[in-house]
N, CA, C and O atoms as a Tinker XYZ file with bonds, in Angstrom:
   480  protein
     1  N     15.602000    5.157000   -9.001000    73     2
     2  CA    15.263000    5.456000   -7.623000    64     1     3
     3  C     13.747000    5.361000   -7.449000    63     2     4     5
     4  O     12.985000    5.838000   -8.290000    81     3
     5  N     13.325000    4.750000   -6.365000    73     3     6
     6  CA    11.912000    4.655000   -6.054000    64     5     7
     7  C     11.646000    5.337000   -4.721000    63     6     8     9
     8  O     12.569000    5.616000   -3.955000    81     7
     9  N     10.371000    5.600000   -4.455000    73     7    10
    10  CA    10.004000    6.202000   -3.179000    64     9    11
    11  C      9.251000    5.186000   -2.331000    63    10    12    13
    12  O      9.007000    4.061000   -2.766000    81    11
    13  N      8.885000    5.591000   -1.120000    73    11    14
    14  CA     8.239000    4.686000   -0.165000    64    13    15
    15  C      6.942000    4.092000   -0.697000    63    14    16    17
    16  O      6.672000    2.911000   -0.478000    81    15
    17  N      6.138000    4.888000   -1.389000    73    15    18
    18  CA     4.864000    4.391000   -1.919000    64    17    19
    19  C      5.093000    3.372000   -3.036000    63    18    20    21
    20  O      4.429000    2.336000   -3.082000    81    19
    21  N      6.014000    3.664000   -3.917000    73    19    22
    22  CA     6.293000    2.759000   -5.036000    64    21    23
    23  C      6.868000    1.433000   -4.554000    63    22    24    25
    24  O      6.540000    0.381000   -5.103000    81    23
    25  N      7.719000    1.472000   -3.538000    73    23    26
    26  CA     8.282000    0.220000   -3.012000    64    25    27
    27  C      7.197000   -0.667000   -2.402000    63    26    28    29
    28  O      7.213000   -1.882000   -2.595000    81    27
    29  N      6.252000   -0.068000   -1.665000    73    27    30
    30  CA     5.156000   -0.854000   -1.115000    64    29    31
    31  C      4.270000   -1.383000   -2.236000    63    30    32    33
    32  O      3.852000   -2.540000   -2.197000    81    31
    33  N      3.978000   -0.556000   -3.226000    73    31    34
    34  CA     3.165000   -0.994000   -4.370000    64    33    35
    35  C      3.821000   -2.161000   -5.099000    63    34    36    37
    36  O      3.135000   -3.098000   -5.506000    81    35
    37  N      5.123000   -2.116000   -5.266000    73    35    38
    38  CA     5.838000   -3.217000   -5.926000    64    37    39
    39  C      5.696000   -4.516000   -5.127000    63    38    40    41
    40  O      5.520000   -5.586000   -5.711000    81    39
    41  N      5.772000   -4.428000   -3.799000    73    39    42
    42  CA     5.571000   -5.616000   -2.966000    64    41    43
    43  C      4.141000   -6.155000   -3.121000    63    42    44    45
    44  O      3.932000   -7.367000   -3.171000    81    43
    45  N      3.175000   -5.256000   -3.196000    73    43    46
    46  CA     1.778000   -5.667000   -3.372000    64    45    47
    47  C      1.598000   -6.391000   -4.696000    63    46    48    49
    48  O      0.982000   -7.456000   -4.742000    81    47
    49  N      2.127000   -5.829000   -5.765000    73    47    50
    50  CA     2.004000   -6.439000   -7.096000    64    49    51
    51  C      2.674000   -7.812000   -7.125000    63    50    52    53
    52  O      2.104000   -8.769000   -7.649000    81    51
    53  N      3.865000   -7.911000   -6.571000    73    51    54
    54  CA     4.587000   -9.191000   -6.553000    64    53    55
    55  C      3.806000  -10.247000   -5.768000    63    54    56    57
    56  O      3.664000  -11.378000   -6.233000    81    55
    57  N      3.306000   -9.897000   -4.602000    73    55    58
    58  CA     2.568000  -10.850000   -3.778000    64    57    59
    59  C      1.206000  -11.192000   -4.363000    63    58    60    61
    60  O      0.718000  -12.304000   -4.163000    81    59
    61  N      0.583000  -10.269000   -5.075000    73    59    62
    62  CA    -0.671000  -10.571000   -5.768000    64    61    63
    63  C     -0.437000  -11.618000   -6.849000    63    62    64    65
    64  O     -1.264000  -12.510000   -7.038000    81    63
    65  N      0.674000  -11.516000   -7.553000    73    63    66
    66  CA     1.019000  -12.508000   -8.573000    64    65    67
    67  C      1.236000  -13.880000   -7.969000    63    66    68    69
    68  O      0.795000  -14.885000   -8.528000    81    67
    69  N      1.917000  -13.930000   -6.825000    73    67    70
    70  CA     2.134000  -15.196000   -6.130000    64    69    71
    71  C      0.806000  -15.799000   -5.696000    63    70    72    73
    72  O      0.590000  -17.001000   -5.855000    81    71
    73  N     -0.076000  -14.985000   -5.155000    73    71    74
    74  CA    -1.389000  -15.462000   -4.733000    64    73    75
    75  C     -2.196000  -15.969000   -5.927000    63    74    76    77
    76  O     -2.823000  -17.026000   -5.863000    81    75
    77  N     -2.171000  -15.216000   -6.995000    73    75    78
    78  CA    -2.938000  -15.581000   -8.207000    64    77    79
    79  C     -2.507000  -16.959000   -8.737000    63    78    80    81
    80  O     -3.346000  -17.754000   -9.161000    81    79
    81  N     -1.214000  -17.230000   -8.711000    73    79    82
    82  CA    -0.690000  -18.500000   -9.240000    64    81    83
    83  C     -0.856000  -19.677000   -8.288000    63    82    84    85
    84  O     -0.774000  -20.830000   -8.713000    81    83
    85  N     -1.086000  -19.406000   -7.016000    73    83    86
    86  CA    -1.149000  -20.469000   -6.019000    64    85    87
    87  C     -2.555000  -21.001000   -5.789000    63    86    88    89
    88  O     -3.516000  -20.558000   -6.419000    81    87
    89  N     -2.658000  -21.959000   -4.874000    73    87    90
    90  CA    -3.940000  -22.593000   -4.594000    64    89    91
    91  C     -4.651000  -22.025000   -3.362000    63    90    92    93
    92  O     -5.830000  -22.308000   -3.148000    81    91
    93  N     -3.953000  -21.231000   -2.554000    73    91    94
    94  CA    -4.591000  -20.641000   -1.373000    64    93    95
    95  C     -5.414000  -19.426000   -1.793000    63    94    96    97
    96  O     -5.188000  -18.859000   -2.862000    81    95
    97  N     -6.371000  -19.026000   -0.949000    73    95    98
    98  CA    -7.223000  -17.885000   -1.303000    64    97    99
    99  C     -6.812000  -16.594000   -0.602000    63    98   100   101
   100  O     -7.307000  -15.519000   -0.940000    81    99
   101  N     -5.901000  -16.697000    0.379000    73    99   102
   102  CA    -5.485000  -15.500000    1.098000    64   101   103
   103  C     -3.988000  -15.549000    1.370000    63   102   104   105
   104  O     -3.411000  -16.613000    1.593000    81   103
   105  N     -3.377000  -14.374000    1.343000    73   103   106
   106  CA    -1.939000  -14.278000    1.579000    64   105   107
   107  C     -1.671000  -12.996000    2.359000    63   106   108   109
   108  O     -2.126000  -11.918000    1.976000    81   107
   109  N     -0.929000  -13.121000    3.455000    73   107   110
   110  CA    -0.480000  -11.963000    4.218000    64   109   111
   111  C      1.038000  -11.894000    4.098000    63   110   112   113
   112  O      1.731000  -12.895000    4.278000    81   111
   113  N      1.539000  -10.714000    3.795000    73   111   114
   114  CA     2.983000  -10.527000    3.713000    64   113   115
   115  C      3.385000   -9.310000    4.524000    63   114   116   117
   116  O      2.554000   -8.471000    4.871000    81   115
   117  N      4.665000   -9.231000    4.816000    73   115   118
   118  CA     5.211000   -8.125000    5.607000    64   117   119
   119  C      6.078000   -7.257000    4.702000    63   118   120   121
   120  O      6.975000   -7.750000    4.018000    81   119
   121  N      5.798000   -5.970000    4.711000    73   119   122
   122  CA     6.601000   -4.996000    3.963000    64   121   123
   123  C      7.501000   -4.278000    4.962000    63   122   124   125
   124  O      7.033000   -3.742000    5.966000    81   123
   125  N      8.799000   -4.277000    4.670000    73   123   126
   126  CA     9.792000   -3.612000    5.520000    64   125   127
   127  C     10.177000   -2.290000    4.857000    63   126   128   129
   128  O     10.858000   -2.296000    3.831000    81   127
   129  N      9.756000   -1.158000    5.423000    73   127   130
   130  CA    10.053000    0.136000    4.793000    64   129   131
   131  C     11.524000    0.516000    4.930000    63   130   132   133
   132  O     12.226000    0.073000    5.839000    81   131
   133  N     11.955000    1.345000    4.000000    73   131   134
   134  CA    13.316000    1.897000    4.053000    64   133   135
   135  C     13.200000    3.419000    4.144000    63   134   136   137
   136  O     12.372000    4.028000    3.467000    81   135
   137  N     14.022000    4.014000    4.972000    73   135   138
   138  CA    14.005000    5.466000    5.120000    64   137   139
   139  C     14.671000    6.166000    3.941000    63   138   140   141
   140  O     14.399000    7.335000    3.669000    81   139
   141  N     15.544000    5.444000    3.243000    73   139   142
   142  CA    16.274000    6.064000    2.146000    64   141   143
   143  C     16.348000    5.097000    0.966000    63   142   144   145
   144  O     16.467000    3.892000    1.187000    81   143
   145  N     16.285000    5.555000   -0.225000    73   143   146
   146  CA    15.994000    6.937000   -0.608000    64   145   147
   147  C     14.486000    7.194000   -0.605000    63   146   148   149
   148  O     13.688000    6.274000   -0.786000    81   147
   149  N     14.120000    8.418000   -0.403000    73   147   150
   150  CA    12.742000    8.873000   -0.492000    64   149   151
   151  C     11.781000    8.046000    0.343000    63   150   152   153
   152  O     10.791000    7.513000   -0.159000    81   151
   153  N     12.095000    7.950000    1.624000    73   151   154
   154  CA    11.238000    7.251000    2.563000    64   153   155
   155  C     11.045000    8.088000    3.807000    63   154   156   157
   156  O     11.432000    9.256000    3.845000    81   155
   157  N     10.448000    7.495000    4.824000    73   155   158
   158  CA    10.147000    8.202000    6.067000    64   157   159
   159  C     11.186000    7.889000    7.129000    63   158   160   161
   160  O     11.467000    6.724000    7.410000    81   159
   161  N     11.743000    8.910000    7.705000    73   159   162
   162  CA    12.732000    8.732000    8.765000    64   161   163
   163  C     12.055000    8.656000   10.131000    63   162   164   165
   164  O     12.628000    8.112000   11.075000    81   163
   165  N     10.861000    9.186000   10.242000    73   163   166
   166  CA    10.099000    9.154000   11.496000    64   165   167
   167  C      8.915000    8.213000   11.301000    63   166   168   169
   168  O      8.903000    7.408000   10.370000    81   167
   169  N      7.939000    8.315000   12.165000    73   167   170
   170  CA     6.734000    7.522000   12.005000    64   169   171
   171  C      6.036000    7.873000   10.697000    63   170   172   173
   172  O      6.323000    8.898000   10.079000    81   171
   173  N      5.118000    7.007000   10.288000    73   171   174
   174  CA     4.455000    7.217000    9.004000    64   173   175
   175  C      3.058000    6.611000    9.006000    63   174   176   177
   176  O      2.724000    5.788000    9.858000    81   175
   177  N      2.261000    7.023000    8.053000    73   175   178
   178  CA     0.918000    6.504000    7.864000    64   177   179
   179  C      0.803000    5.953000    6.453000    63   178   180   181
   180  O      1.262000    6.574000    5.495000    81   179
   181  N      0.183000    4.778000    6.330000    73   179   182
   182  CA    -0.120000    4.186000    5.026000    64   181   183
   183  C     -1.625000    4.237000    4.850000    63   182   184   185
   184  O     -2.368000    3.789000    5.724000    81   183
   185  N     -2.084000    4.778000    3.728000    73   183   186
   186  CA    -3.506000    4.797000    3.401000    64   185   187
   187  C     -3.682000    4.244000    2.001000    63   186   188   189
   188  O     -3.010000    4.666000    1.061000    81   187
   189  N     -4.597000    3.292000    1.876000    73   187   190
   190  CA    -4.988000    2.761000    0.571000    64   189   191
   191  C     -6.422000    3.190000    0.338000    63   190   192   193
   192  O     -7.328000    2.752000    1.046000    81   191
   193  N     -6.633000    4.046000   -0.653000    73   191   194
   194  CA    -7.968000    4.533000   -0.959000    64   193   195
   195  C     -8.787000    3.458000   -1.662000    63   194   196   197
   196  O     -8.250000    2.646000   -2.416000    81   195
   197  N    -10.068000    3.464000   -1.411000    73   195   198
   198  CA   -10.997000    2.549000   -2.063000    64   197   199
   199  C    -10.938000    2.773000   -3.569000    63   198   200   201
   200  O    -10.873000    3.914000   -4.028000    81   199
   201  N    -10.961000    1.683000   -4.343000    73   199   202
   202  CA   -10.784000    1.802000   -5.793000    64   201   203
   203  C    -11.980000    1.341000   -6.609000    63   202   204   205
   204  O    -12.021000    1.605000   -7.811000    81   203
   205  N    -12.945000    0.671000   -6.018000    73   203   206
   206  CA   -14.012000    0.055000   -6.798000    64   205   207
   207  C    -14.975000    1.051000   -7.433000    63   206   208   209
   208  O    -15.437000    0.832000   -8.553000    81   207
   209  N    -15.282000    2.133000   -6.741000    73   207   210
   210  CA   -16.255000    3.088000   -7.252000    64   209   211
   211  C    -15.620000    4.274000   -7.979000    63   210   212   213
   212  O    -16.321000    5.139000   -8.503000    81   211
   213  N    -14.327000    4.303000   -8.002000    73   211   214
   214  CA   -13.598000    5.403000   -8.643000    64   213   215
   215  C    -12.461000    4.850000   -9.494000    63   214   216   217
   216  O    -11.309000    5.229000   -9.283000    81   215
   217  N    -12.744000    3.973000  -10.441000    73   215   218
   218  CA   -11.653000    3.294000  -11.147000    64   217   219
   219  C    -10.709000    4.204000  -11.919000    63   218   220   221
   220  O     -9.563000    3.828000  -12.166000    81   219
   221  N    -11.160000    5.388000  -12.302000    73   219   222
   222  CA   -10.257000    6.249000  -13.068000    64   221   223
   223  C     -9.576000    7.312000  -12.212000    63   222   224   225
   224  O     -8.596000    7.915000  -12.648000    81   223
   225  N    -10.080000    7.551000  -10.999000    73   223   226
   226  CA    -9.493000    8.639000  -10.226000    64   225   227
   227  C     -9.202000    8.291000   -8.778000    63   226   228   229
   228  O     -8.598000    9.105000   -8.078000    81   227
   229  N     -9.597000    7.134000   -8.299000    73   227   230
   230  CA    -9.394000    6.797000   -6.900000    64   229   231
   231  C     -8.430000    5.650000   -6.738000    63   230   232   233
   232  O     -7.849000    5.158000   -7.706000    81   231
   233  N     -8.272000    5.240000   -5.526000    73   231   234
   234  CA    -7.477000    4.063000   -5.249000    64   233   235
   235  C     -6.004000    4.297000   -5.041000    63   234   236   237
   236  O     -5.219000    3.353000   -5.134000    81   235
   237  N     -5.600000    5.513000   -4.763000    73   235   238
   238  CA    -4.170000    5.777000   -4.569000    64   237   239
   239  C     -3.651000    5.150000   -3.285000    63   238   240   241
   240  O     -4.387000    4.988000   -2.312000    81   239
   241  N     -2.387000    4.807000   -3.300000    73   239   242
   242  CA    -1.646000    4.374000   -2.126000    64   241   243
   243  C     -0.882000    5.607000   -1.662000    63   242   244   245
   244  O     -0.076000    6.159000   -2.411000    81   243
   245  N     -1.132000    6.040000   -0.431000    73   243   246
   246  CA    -0.524000    7.256000    0.102000    64   245   247
   247  C      0.349000    6.916000    1.299000    63   246   248   249
   248  O     -0.068000    6.177000    2.190000    81   247
   249  N      1.552000    7.453000    1.315000    73   247   250
   250  CA     2.457000    7.332000    2.458000    64   249   251
   251  C      2.645000    8.738000    3.014000    63   250   252   253
   252  O      3.037000    9.655000    2.292000    81   251
   253  N      2.365000    8.895000    4.292000    73   251   254
   254  CA     2.556000   10.181000    4.957000    64   253   255
   255  C      3.639000   10.092000    6.001000    63   254   256   257
   256  O      3.497000    9.360000    6.982000    81   255
   257  N      4.715000   10.820000    5.811000    73   255   258
   258  CA     5.826000   10.826000    6.764000    64   257   259
   259  C      5.533000   11.858000    7.854000    63   258   260   261
   260  O      5.462000   13.054000    7.573000    81   259
   261  N      5.364000   11.403000    9.081000    73   259   262
   262  CA     5.055000   12.304000   10.185000    64   261   263
   263  C      6.187000   13.315000   10.365000    63   262   264   265
   264  O      7.364000   12.957000   10.380000    81   263
   265  N      5.808000   14.568000   10.501000    73   263   266
   266  CA     6.785000   15.628000   10.661000    64   265   267
   267  C      7.256000   16.236000    9.351000    63   266   268   269
   268  O      7.970000   17.240000    9.358000    81   267
   269  N      6.870000   15.647000    8.230000    73   267   270
   270  CA     7.266000   16.124000    6.905000    64   269   271
   271  C      6.365000   17.289000    6.486000    63   270   272   273
   272  O      5.153000   17.228000    6.689000    81   271
   273  N      6.931000   18.334000    5.912000    73   271   274
   274  CA     6.139000   19.507000    5.523000    64   273   275
   275  C      5.125000   19.184000    4.427000    63   274   276   277
   276  O      4.033000   19.753000    4.411000    81   275
   277  N      5.469000   18.284000    3.517000    73   275   278
   278  CA     4.528000   17.883000    2.463000    64   277   279
   279  C      3.339000   17.164000    3.072000    63   278   280   281
   280  O      2.204000   17.386000    2.650000    81   279
   281  N      3.576000   16.306000    4.058000    73   279   282
   282  CA     2.503000   15.598000    4.746000    64   281   283
   283  C      1.592000   16.593000    5.455000    63   282   284   285
   284  O      0.369000   16.466000    5.401000    81   283
   285  N      2.184000   17.581000    6.117000    73   283   286
   286  CA     1.396000   18.594000    6.823000    64   285   287
   287  C      0.533000   19.398000    5.855000    63   286   288   289
   288  O     -0.609000   19.732000    6.172000    81   287
   289  N      1.065000   19.707000    4.693000    73   287   290
   290  CA     0.344000   20.539000    3.724000    64   289   291
   291  C     -0.684000   19.770000    2.905000    63   290   292   293
   292  O     -1.755000   20.300000    2.608000    81   291
   293  N     -0.373000   18.516000    2.529000    73   291   294
   294  CA    -1.217000   17.782000    1.584000    64   293   295
   295  C     -1.838000   16.496000    2.140000    63   294   296   297
   296  O     -2.713000   15.909000    1.504000    81   295
   297  N     -1.400000   16.062000    3.303000    73   295   298
   298  CA    -1.928000   14.839000    3.888000    64   297   299
   299  C     -1.191000   13.583000    3.468000    63   298   300   301
   300  O     -1.547000   12.486000    3.899000    81   299
   301  N     -0.174000   13.723000    2.637000    73   299   302
   302  CA     0.674000   12.592000    2.242000    64   301   303
   303  C      2.008000   13.126000    1.761000    63   302   304   305
   304  O      2.137000   14.294000    1.396000    81   303
   305  N      3.009000   12.234000    1.768000    73   303   306
   306  CA     4.348000   12.594000    1.307000    64   305   307
   307  C      4.670000   11.954000   -0.034000    63   306   308   309
   308  O      5.336000   12.561000   -0.873000    81   307
   309  N      4.192000   10.710000   -0.238000    73   307   310
   310  CA     4.439000    9.966000   -1.484000    64   309   311
   311  C      3.142000    9.269000   -1.882000    63   310   312   313
   312  O      2.344000    8.893000   -1.023000    81   311
   313  N      2.935000    9.100000   -3.180000    73   311   314
   314  CA     1.717000    8.417000   -3.636000    64   313   315
   315  C      1.976000    7.670000   -4.936000    63   314   316   317
   316  O      2.898000    7.988000   -5.687000    81   315
   317  N      1.139000    6.669000   -5.181000    73   315   318
   318  CA     1.183000    5.917000   -6.426000    64   317   319
   319  C     -0.151000    5.210000   -6.605000    63   318   320   321
   320  O     -0.914000    5.050000   -5.652000    81   319
   321  N     -0.422000    4.795000   -7.817000    73   319   322
   322  CA    -1.574000    3.927000   -8.087000    64   321   323
   323  C     -1.111000    2.646000   -8.792000    63   322   324   325
   324  O     -1.932000    1.892000   -9.315000    81   323
   325  N      0.189000    2.409000   -8.804000    73   323   326
   326  CA     0.758000    1.243000   -9.487000    64   325   327
   327  C      0.159000   -0.073000   -8.998000    63   326   328   329
   328  O     -0.041000   -0.993000   -9.791000    81   327
   329  N     -0.127000   -0.170000   -7.707000    73   327   330
   330  CA    -0.682000   -1.409000   -7.148000    64   329   331
   331  C     -1.993000   -1.822000   -7.815000    63   330   332   333
   332  O     -2.353000   -2.999000   -7.803000    81   331
   333  N     -2.710000   -0.853000   -8.399000    73   331   334
   334  CA    -4.003000   -1.144000   -9.028000    64   333   335
   335  C     -3.870000   -1.959000  -10.316000    63   334   336   337
   336  O     -4.872000   -2.407000  -10.872000    81   335
   337  N     -2.649000   -2.151000  -10.787000    73   335   338
   338  CA    -2.439000   -3.049000  -11.933000    64   337   339
   339  C     -2.649000   -4.501000  -11.531000    63   338   340   341
   340  O     -2.820000   -5.361000  -12.395000    81   339
   341  N     -2.638000   -4.791000  -10.214000    73   339   342
   342  CA    -2.731000   -6.171000   -9.739000    64   341   343
   343  C     -3.839000   -6.420000   -8.727000    63   342   344   345
   344  O     -4.280000   -7.558000   -8.568000    81   343
   345  N     -4.296000   -5.384000   -8.042000    73   343   346
   346  CA    -5.304000   -5.563000   -6.986000    64   345   347
   347  C     -6.372000   -4.486000   -7.085000    63   346   348   349
   348  O     -6.203000   -3.458000   -7.740000    81   347
   349  N     -7.476000   -4.766000   -6.409000    73   347   350
   350  CA    -8.467000   -3.724000   -6.181000    64   349   351
   351  C     -8.630000   -3.576000   -4.672000    63   350   352   353
   352  O     -8.348000   -4.499000   -3.908000    81   351
   353  N     -9.088000   -2.404000   -4.263000    73   351   354
   354  CA    -9.218000   -2.095000   -2.838000    64   353   355
   355  C    -10.697000   -1.809000   -2.573000    63   354   356   357
   356  O    -11.191000   -0.749000   -2.956000    81   355
   357  N    -11.421000   -2.743000   -1.918000    73   355   358
   358  CA   -12.862000   -2.589000   -1.756000    64   357   359
   359  C    -13.286000   -1.490000   -0.788000    63   358   360   361
   360  O    -14.392000   -0.960000   -0.907000    81   359
   361  N    -12.433000   -1.140000    0.162000    73   359   362
   362  CA   -12.731000   -0.032000    1.072000    64   361   363
   363  C    -11.420000    0.554000    1.577000    63   362   364   365
   364  O    -10.390000   -0.121000    1.607000    81   363
   365  N    -11.477000    1.825000    1.975000    73   363   366
   366  CA   -10.253000    2.494000    2.409000    64   365   367
   367  C     -9.664000    1.813000    3.641000    63   366   368   369
   368  O    -10.381000    1.420000    4.561000    81   367
   369  N     -8.355000    1.685000    3.631000    73   367   370
   370  CA    -7.597000    1.110000    4.739000    64   369   371
   371  C     -6.495000    2.078000    5.125000    63   370   372   373
   372  O     -5.890000    2.715000    4.263000    81   371
   373  N     -6.233000    2.191000    6.424000    73   371   374
   374  CA    -5.181000    3.091000    6.878000    64   373   375
   375  C     -4.571000    2.551000    8.165000    63   374   376   377
   376  O     -5.264000    1.958000    8.992000    81   375
   377  N     -3.275000    2.760000    8.323000    73   375   378
   378  CA    -2.578000    2.345000    9.530000    64   377   379
   379  C     -1.428000    3.314000    9.794000    63   378   380   381
   380  O     -0.769000    3.780000    8.864000    81   379
   381  N     -1.195000    3.609000   11.070000    73   379   382
   382  CA    -0.068000    4.459000   11.466000    64   381   383
   383  C      1.006000    3.569000   12.081000    63   382   384   385
   384  O      0.700000    2.650000   12.842000    81   383
   385  N      2.259000    3.844000   11.749000    73   383   386
   386  CA     3.390000    3.039000   12.213000    64   385   387
   387  C      4.483000    3.937000   12.787000    63   386   388   389
   388  O      4.582000    5.118000   12.453000    81   387
   389  N      5.294000    3.348000   13.654000    73   387   390
   390  CA     6.461000    4.029000   14.194000    64   389   391
   391  C      7.595000    3.939000   13.166000    63   390   392   393
   392  O      7.531000    3.138000   12.233000    81   391
   393  N      8.611000    4.749000   13.338000    73   391   394
   394  CA     9.763000    4.752000   12.429000    64   393   395
   395  C     10.335000    3.348000   12.283000    63   394   396   397
   396  O     10.642000    2.695000   13.281000    81   395
   397  N     10.481000    2.881000   11.052000    73   395   398
   398  CA    11.070000    1.583000   10.765000    64   397   399
   399  C     10.162000    0.392000   10.986000    63   398   400   401
   400  O     10.535000   -0.732000   10.649000    81   399
   401  N      8.989000    0.604000   11.539000    73   399   402
   402  CA     8.072000   -0.505000   11.817000    64   401   403
   403  C      7.486000   -1.048000   10.514000    63   402   404   405
   404  O      7.143000   -0.281000    9.615000    81   403
   405  N      7.374000   -2.365000   10.417000    73   403   406
   406  CA     6.871000   -3.018000    9.209000    64   405   407
   407  C      5.346000   -2.953000    9.126000    63   406   408   409
   408  O      4.657000   -2.705000   10.115000    81   407
   409  N      4.844000   -3.183000    7.911000    73   407   410
   410  CA     3.409000   -3.181000    7.632000    64   409   411
   411  C      3.016000   -4.573000    7.152000    63   410   412   413
   412  O      3.691000   -5.151000    6.301000    81   411
   413  N      1.928000   -5.110000    7.693000    73   411   414
   414  CA     1.371000   -6.372000    7.217000    64   413   415
   415  C      0.233000   -6.074000    6.255000    63   414   416   417
   416  O     -0.652000   -5.273000    6.555000    81   415
   417  N      0.262000   -6.719000    5.105000    73   415   418
   418  CA    -0.747000   -6.517000    4.069000    64   417   419
   419  C     -1.400000   -7.863000    3.771000    63   418   420   421
   420  O     -0.710000   -8.863000    3.571000    81   419
   421  N     -2.736000   -7.885000    3.742000    73   419   422
   422  CA    -3.450000   -9.119000    3.442000    64   421   423
   423  C     -4.190000   -8.979000    2.116000    63   422   424   425
   424  O     -4.939000   -8.028000    1.892000    81   423
   425  N     -3.953000   -9.958000    1.246000    73   423   426
   426  CA    -4.588000  -10.036000   -0.065000    64   425   427
   427  C     -5.496000  -11.261000   -0.087000    63   426   428   429
   428  O     -5.203000  -12.272000    0.553000    81   427
   429  N     -6.613000  -11.164000   -0.836000    73   427   430
   430  CA    -7.548000  -12.282000   -0.915000    64   429   431
   431  C     -8.083000  -12.415000   -2.337000    63   430   432   433
   432  O     -8.400000  -11.424000   -2.995000    81   431
   433  N     -8.178000  -13.669000   -2.800000    73   431   434
   434  CA    -8.822000  -13.934000   -4.086000    64   433   435
   435  C    -10.324000  -13.747000   -3.915000    63   434   436   437
   436  O    -10.926000  -14.264000   -2.975000    81   435
   437  N    -10.911000  -13.004000   -4.832000    73   435   438
   438  CA   -12.351000  -12.758000   -4.813000    64   437   439
   439  C    -12.843000  -12.909000   -6.240000    63   438   440   441
   440  O    -12.727000  -11.982000   -7.041000    81   439
   441  N    -13.389000  -14.064000   -6.558000    73   439   442
   442  CA   -13.753000  -14.331000   -7.944000    64   441   443
   443  C    -12.484000  -14.378000   -8.763000    63   442   444   445
   444  O    -11.549000  -15.101000   -8.419000    81   443
   445  N    -12.436000  -13.618000   -9.842000    73   443   446
   446  CA   -11.248000  -13.568000  -10.675000    64   445   447
   447  C    -10.278000  -12.466000  -10.318000    63   446   448   449
   448  O     -9.285000  -12.258000  -11.015000    81   447
   449  N    -10.561000  -11.742000   -9.214000    73   447   450
   450  CA    -9.735000  -10.596000   -8.832000    64   449   451
   451  C     -8.969000  -10.883000   -7.547000    63   450   452   453
   452  O     -9.291000  -11.807000   -6.801000    81   451
   453  N     -7.949000  -10.067000   -7.312000    73   451   454
   454  CA    -7.238000  -10.069000   -6.044000    64   453   455
   455  C     -7.599000   -8.765000   -5.346000    63   454   456   457
   456  O     -7.441000   -7.682000   -5.909000    81   455
   457  N     -8.088000   -8.883000   -4.105000    73   455   458
   458  CA    -8.453000   -7.705000   -3.340000    64   457   459
   459  C     -7.480000   -7.512000   -2.195000    63   458   460   461
   460  O     -7.030000   -8.478000   -1.579000    81   459
   461  N     -7.161000   -6.271000   -1.917000    73   459   462
   462  CA    -6.353000   -5.913000   -0.769000    64   461   463
   463  C     -7.344000   -5.656000    0.372000    63   462   464   465
   464  O     -8.083000   -4.672000    0.347000    81   463
   465  N     -7.354000   -6.551000    1.378000    73   463   466
   466  CA    -8.409000   -6.525000    2.389000    64   465   467
   467  C     -7.915000   -6.217000    3.803000    63   466   468   469
   468  O     -8.729000   -6.008000    4.702000    81   467
   469  N     -6.611000   -6.185000    4.015000    73   467   470
   470  CA    -6.109000   -5.936000    5.351000    64   469   471
   471  C     -4.812000   -5.163000    5.364000    63   470   472   473
   472  O     -3.957000   -5.329000    4.495000    81   471
   473  N     -4.682000   -4.313000    6.368000    73   471   474
   474  CA    -3.487000   -3.489000    6.540000    64   473   475
   475  C     -3.277000   -3.364000    8.038000    63   474   476   477
   476  O     -4.145000   -2.867000    8.756000    81   475
   477  N     -2.137000   -3.811000    8.503000    73   475   478
   478  CA    -1.890000   -3.777000    9.945000    64   477   479
   479  C     -0.423000   -3.439000   10.198000    63   478   480
   480  O      0.002000   -3.358000   11.350000    81   479
């Protein structure tokens, strides 16, 4: 079983691999969230923390389910740093979505790295 943050991170890692192997320098993909298991039934917020200056402690991917008690108490409902195995995040990105609404993620080749540069 995976949660909302891990499912998005898995999509990021998979698409980073596709970008790395291809000839284009930028790739935008759409992530379709699932409410179950361990997802958001209402609106939600996705936040990707900046990872460049905090390689050992920063860069988490946070999913906050609106109306969730964990989100109210801690500012997020689910989190992971798995995406950092494939990308770096040069600056914090955040977007709020309605229930079931998809997220667009943009990745870009930067030197020998893949950076996550857009979230919409």
